[in-house]
C-alpha positions in Angstrom: -113.4 134.8 135.5 -116.9 132.3 135.3 -120.3 132.6 135.5 -123.5 130.9 135.0 -125.8 133.1 132.4 -128.0 130.0 132.1 -129.6 126.8 133.1 -127.8 125.4 131.0 -124.6 123.2 132.0 -121.3 124.8 131.9 -119.6 128.0 133.0 -119.1 131.9 131.4 -115.6 132.1 131.0 -114.2 134.9 131.0 -110.8 135.3 129.8 -108.4 138.7 131.0 -108.5 140.4 127.6 -112.0 140.7 128.1 -113.6 138.6 125.7 -115.9 135.4 127.4 -116.9 132.0 125.9 -119.3 129.2 127.6 -117.7 126.0 128.8 -118.8 122.9 129.5 -116.4 120.4 131.0 -118.8 118.4 131.7 -117.6 117.1 135.8 -117.6 119.1 138.7 -113.9 118.6 139.6 -112.8 119.9 136.1 -115.3 122.8 136.5 -112.6 124.1 139.3 -109.7 124.2 136.5 -110.4 127.3 134.9 -111.1 129.2 138.2 -106.4 129.3 137.7 -103.7 126.7 137.7 -100.3 125.5 138.8 -97.6 127.3 136.8 -98.8 130.0 133.8 -102.0 128.9 134.3 -101.8 131.3 137.4 -102.1 133.9 135.0 -106.4 133.2 135.2 -105.5 133.4 138.8 -109.2 134.0 140.5 -109.3 132.6 144.1 -108.3 135.2 145.9 -110.2 135.3 148.8 -113.1 133.4 150.3 -115.6 135.2 148.4 -114.0 134.1 145.3 -114.8 130.3 146.5 -118.0 131.0 147.3 -119.3 132.5 144.0 -117.7 129.3 142.3 -119.8 127.4 144.2 -122.7 129.7 143.6 -122.0 129.4 139.6 -120.9 125.5 139.5 -123.4 122.5 138.4 -123.7 121.6 142.1 -127.7 121.9 142.2 -129.1 124.9 143.7 -125.3 126.5 143.9 -124.8 126.1 148.3 -123.1 129.2 148.1 -126.3 131.3 148.7 -127.6 129.3 151.4 -132.1 128.6 150.6 -134.8 129.4 151.9 -133.3 131.8 154.5 -130.9 129.6 155.2 -127.2 129.8 156.5 -125.1 130.2 153.3 -120.8 128.5 152.6 -118.8 129.2 155.6 -115.6 129.9 153.6 -112.6 130.9 155.7 -108.9 131.9 153.6 -107.2 129.0 154.7 -109.7 127.0 152.8 -109.2 129.2 149.7 -105.7 127.8 150.2 -106.3 124.6 150.4 -109.0 124.4 147.2 -105.8 126.2 145.3 -103.7 123.6 146.3 -106.8 120.5 145.2 -107.5 122.1 141.8 -103.3 122.5 141.0 -103.6 118.5 142.0 -106.5 117.6 140.0 -104.6 119.7 136.7 -101.6 117.6 136.7 -104.2 113.6 137.2 -106.5 115.1 135.0 -103.5 116.2 132.8 -100.9 112.6 133.1 -104.6 111.1 132.5 -105.1 112.4 129.4 -101.0 111.5 128.7 -101.6 107.9 130.0 -99.0 107.5 132.7 -99.5 107.6 136.2 -100.3 110.7 138.6 -98.2 112.0 141.0 -98.6 110.6 144.9 -98.2 113.7 146.1 -101.2 115.1 144.0 -102.9 111.7 145.1 -102.4 112.8 148.6 -104.0 115.9 147.7 -107.0 114.6 146.2 -107.7 111.7 148.7 -107.3 114.0 151.8 -110.0 115.9 150.8 -112.0 113.3 150.2 -111.7 111.7 153.3 -113.1 115.6 155.3 -117.4 115.5 155.2 -118.5 116.3 152.4 -121.5 119.2 151.7 -125.2 117.9 152.4 -127.8 117.9 150.1 -131.6 117.6 151.2 -135.1 117.5 149.8 -137.7 120.4 150.3 -141.4 120.4 150.3 -141.0 121.5 146.4 -139.5 118.6 145.5 -136.2 120.6 144.6 -132.7 119.6 146.1 -131.3 122.5 148.9 -127.8 122.0 150.8 -127.8 121.7 154.6 -127.5 125.0 156.1 -123.6 125.6 157.9 -121.4 123.8 154.8 -117.4 124.4 154.6 -115.5 125.4 152.8 -114.2 121.8 153.4 -117.3 120.3 152.9 -117.3 121.9 149.1 -113.6 120.9 148.9 -114.6 116.8 149.4 -117.5 116.7 147.2 -115.3 118.3 144.8 -112.7 115.7 145.6 -115.3 112.9 145.6 -116.5 114.0 142.2 -113.1 113.7 140.6 -112.2 110.3 141.9 -116.3 109.0 140.9 -114.9 110.4 137.4 -111.3 109.2 136.9 -112.4 105.6 137.6 -116.2 105.4 136.1 -117.6 104.6 133.1 -115.9 107.8 131.6 -112.4 107.4 132.5 -110.9 106.9 129.6 -112.4 109.9 128.4 -111.0 112.5 129.7 -109.5 114.9 126.8 -108.1 118.6 126.4 -109.2 120.3 123.7 -107.5 120.0 119.9 -106.3 123.5 119.8 -102.8 124.1 120.2 -102.9 127.1 122.5 -105.5 125.8 125.1 -105.3 123.3 128.0 -109.0 123.5 129.3 -109.8 120.0 130.2 -113.1 118.0 129.6 -114.9 115.1 130.1 -116.6 113.8 126.6 -120.1 112.5 127.3 -121.5 112.7 124.0 -123.0 109.4 122.6 -120.8 109.2 119.6 -117.2 110.5 121.9 -116.4 113.1 118.9 -115.4 115.5 120.9 -112.5 118.1 120.2 -113.2 121.3 121.4 -113.5 123.2 124.7 -116.0 125.0 123.3 -117.1 125.6 119.3 -118.1 129.1 120.5 -114.0 129.6 120.9 -112.1 127.2 119.6 -113.5 125.4 117.0 -114.9 127.9 115.7 -111.5 129.7 115.6 -110.6 125.9 113.7 -113.4 126.8 111.3 -111.6 130.2 110.2 -108.3 128.6 109.6 -109.9 125.9 107.8 -111.5 128.7 105.2 -108.0 130.7 105.4 -106.1 127.4 104.3 -108.9 126.8 101.5 -108.5 130.4 100.1 -105.0 130.5 99.9 -104.4 127.3 99.4 -102.5 126.5 102.4 -102.4 124.0 105.2 -104.8 124.5 108.1 -101.7 124.5 110.8 -99.4 127.0 109.1 -102.6 129.6 109.5 -102.8 131.9 112.0 
């Protein structure tokens, strides 16, 4: 599960074991991935009903969170079928992004899922009198997924396409785009995997063991 605790970019990911940490994947499309995924990643599934996808939209990096609506307007309307579509798009994005990390071509079926979602009308933003971004009432789950899919296409074809990476921890599959100036980001989060690595290095120094052999 995820939640936005502050205005800082990224999500607060909550593991089923009760632990939590802040994770900023650097792109909207990659924020969808921690909601679950194909194969063993289904253990982390949180998109079960329309309210779950609306909640994700509210907590995502989309300005203003279209899920709740704005100025009393109608919020995001999501159907059960669109939740299934969200899971399908997310799983395709997992495989496409991981293939990019491995420098392999994506599967045609996954490309078709992505491109089909992107071909639908996306959410529409507008400017308020107060100079803030809001969302046109009547947004749908399909529009949300189109917005996510278009963001993915921008990422996979843009300046940071070669900076999509997997966390350096051997037991973590989280993906992120490294937007840092030096381009040396290694961990999903210094709060989680980065700190765990520091602890392993410290233990290795104390015991004279190799870092990879320290639990």
